[in-house]
Residue frames as qw, qx, qy, qz and C-alpha x, y, z in Angstrom:
[[0.567, -0.196, -0.589, -0.542, 28.96, -13.32, -28.77],
 [0.544, -0.302, -0.725, 0.295, 29.12, -15.21, -25.32],
 [0.161, -0.169, -0.410, 0.882, 29.31, -11.91, -23.51],
 [0.348, -0.124, -0.271, -0.889, 26.12, -10.58, -25.39],
 [0.625, -0.326, -0.659, -0.261, 24.13, -13.64, -24.45],
 [0.428, -0.295, -0.635, 0.572, 25.21, -13.23, -20.66],
 [0.029, 0.047, 0.126, -0.990, 24.18, -9.47, -20.87],
 [0.474, -0.210, -0.418, -0.746, 20.74, -10.33, -22.25],
 [0.617, -0.311, -0.722, 0.045, 20.26, -13.05, -19.67],
 [0.316, -0.148, -0.472, 0.809, 21.17, -10.52, -16.91],
 [0.171, -0.238, -0.180, -0.939, 18.44, -7.99, -17.92],
 [0.570, -0.421, -0.526, -0.471, 15.34, -9.87, -16.79],
 [0.603, -0.410, -0.565, 0.385, 16.43, -10.71, -13.23],
 [0.267, -0.056, -0.155, 0.949, 17.63, -7.07, -12.82],
 [0.285, -0.274, -0.294, -0.870, 14.40, -5.63, -14.15],
 [0.628, -0.458, -0.587, -0.227, 12.20, -7.95, -12.03],
 [0.497, -0.369, -0.440, 0.650, 14.27, -7.19, -8.77],
 [0.112, 0.052, -0.028, 0.992, 13.95, -3.37, -9.60],
 [0.406, -0.401, -0.424, -0.703, 10.29, -3.57, -10.15],
 [0.658, -0.504, -0.556, 0.061, 9.65, -5.46, -6.82],
 [0.432, -0.256, -0.315, 0.805, 12.02, -3.23, -4.80],
 [0.057, -0.189, -0.168, -0.966, 10.36, -0.13, -6.36],
 [0.548, -0.471, -0.525, -0.450, 6.83, -1.45, -5.44],
 [0.670, -0.436, -0.527, 0.290, 7.80, -2.27, -2.01],
 [0.362, -0.096, -0.180, 0.910, 9.68, 1.04, -1.52],
 [0.214, -0.348, -0.288, -0.866, 6.67, 2.98, -2.75],
 [0.627, -0.499, -0.570, -0.179, 4.39, 0.97, -0.48],
 [0.592, -0.354, -0.446, 0.570, 6.70, 1.71, 2.48],
 [0.246, 0.025, 0.001, 0.969, 6.92, 5.34, 1.68],
 [0.316, -0.309, -0.305, -0.844, 3.25, 6.14, 0.93],
 [0.662, -0.462, -0.485, -0.337, 1.53, 3.91, 3.35],
 [0.737, -0.305, -0.471, 0.376, 3.76, 3.20, 6.38],
 [0.386, 0.027, -0.226, 0.894, 5.67, 6.46, 7.06],
 [0.242, -0.403, -0.141, -0.871, 2.61, 8.71, 7.04],
 [0.724, -0.464, -0.471, -0.199, 0.82, 6.40, 9.42],
 [0.678, -0.250, -0.436, 0.537, 3.57, 6.60, 11.93],
 [0.115, 0.188, -0.094, 0.971, 3.26, 10.32, 11.94],
 [0.486, -0.435, -0.358, -0.667, -0.45, 10.02, 12.61],
 [0.836, -0.419, -0.339, -0.107, -0.20, 7.63, 15.48],
 [0.412, 0.521, -0.510, 0.546, 2.85, 9.04, 17.23],
 [0.406, -0.505, 0.405, -0.645, 1.30, 9.01, 20.68],
 [0.922, -0.152, 0.167, -0.314, 0.55, 5.39, 20.73],
 [0.197, -0.614, 0.758, 0.095, 3.56, 3.25, 21.45],
 [0.663, 0.070, 0.743, -0.056, 1.96, -0.08, 20.66],
 [0.657, 0.688, 0.268, -0.154, 0.75, 1.05, 17.30],
 [0.199, 0.876, -0.426, -0.104, 4.04, 2.76, 16.34],
 [0.447, -0.449, 0.773, 0.002, 5.82, -0.43, 17.47],
 [0.711, 0.347, 0.608, -0.066, 3.63, -2.68, 15.23],
 [0.573, 0.813, 0.065, -0.077, 4.12, -0.42, 12.25],
 [0.021, 0.797, -0.594, -0.108, 7.94, -0.38, 12.69],
 [0.580, -0.140, 0.803, 0.020, 7.96, -4.23, 12.85],
 [0.659, 0.624, 0.409, -0.096, 5.84, -4.13, 9.67],
 [0.324, 0.907, -0.234, -0.128, 8.26, -1.85, 8.10],
 [0.274, -0.570, 0.765, 0.119, 11.26, -4.06, 9.16],
 [0.707, 0.174, 0.685, -0.035, 9.49, -6.99, 7.50],
 [0.597, 0.792, 0.118, -0.061, 9.29, -5.01, 4.21],
 [0.064, 0.842, -0.531, -0.068, 12.82, -4.07, 4.40],
 [0.591, -0.295, 0.750, -0.012, 13.65, -7.73, 5.13],
 [0.749, 0.461, 0.474, 0.030, 11.87, -8.78, 1.86],
 [0.347, 0.916, -0.191, -0.070, 13.73, -6.02, -0.02],
 [0.208, -0.708, 0.673, 0.054, 17.00, -7.30, 1.23],
 [0.692, 0.022, 0.722, -0.001, 15.97, -10.92, 0.37],
 [0.684, 0.693, 0.223, -0.040, 15.30, -9.88, -3.23],
 [0.193, 0.869, -0.453, -0.048, 18.62, -8.19, -3.55],
 [0.471, -0.438, 0.766, 0.002, 20.24, -11.40, -2.18],
 [0.762, 0.341, 0.551, 0.007, 18.37, -13.57, -4.71],
 [0.524, 0.850, -0.020, -0.055, 19.33, -11.27, -7.47],
 [0.068, -0.782, 0.617, 0.052, 22.99, -11.38, -6.56],
 [0.657, -0.134, 0.742, -0.008, 22.77, -15.26, -6.42],
 [0.688, 0.603, 0.388, -0.108, 21.06, -15.26, -9.87],
 [0.351, 0.893, -0.267, -0.092, 23.62, -13.03, -11.42],
 [0.306, -0.602, 0.737, 0.012, 26.35, -15.20, -10.09],
 [0.707, 0.144, 0.693, -0.009, 24.78, -18.34, -11.55],
 [0.602, 0.787, 0.101, -0.089, 24.51, -16.50, -15.01],
 [0.058, 0.859, -0.505, -0.055, 28.15, -15.56, -14.78],
 [0.471, -0.354, 0.808, -0.021, 29.20, -19.24, -13.88],
 [0.440, 0.237, -0.676, -0.542, 27.13, -20.72, -16.62],
 [0.231, -0.014, 0.912, -0.338, 25.21, -22.97, -14.25],
 [0.633, 0.344, 0.215, -0.660, 21.92, -22.44, -16.14],
 [0.599, 0.453, -0.558, -0.354, 23.29, -24.48, -19.04],
 [0.060, 0.211, -0.954, 0.205, 24.30, -27.34, -16.66],
 [0.450, 0.172, 0.675, -0.559, 20.60, -27.71, -15.58],
 [0.613, 0.455, -0.220, -0.607, 19.44, -27.96, -19.20],
 [0.248, 0.371, -0.883, -0.146, 21.16, -31.30, -19.41],
 [0.150, 0.055, 0.889, -0.430, 18.75, -32.94, -17.00]]
């Protein structure tokens, strides 16, 4: 019973993180990568686009880190401790 509750509480954070990561990945693939091919001769523009892509990748890594932390909280039962206050 307890294991089923933890499994159900894990679904929402995993789904939300997957949606955000998928959205950012699609954005990166469809917007940013084709633009880099178009402006290959201009170093300043390519540099700016690479920095922009790095920011998107950093956001994806942040989402993954937050997901891991949330899953650890669920496993440890810390969300029940917060309900006492």
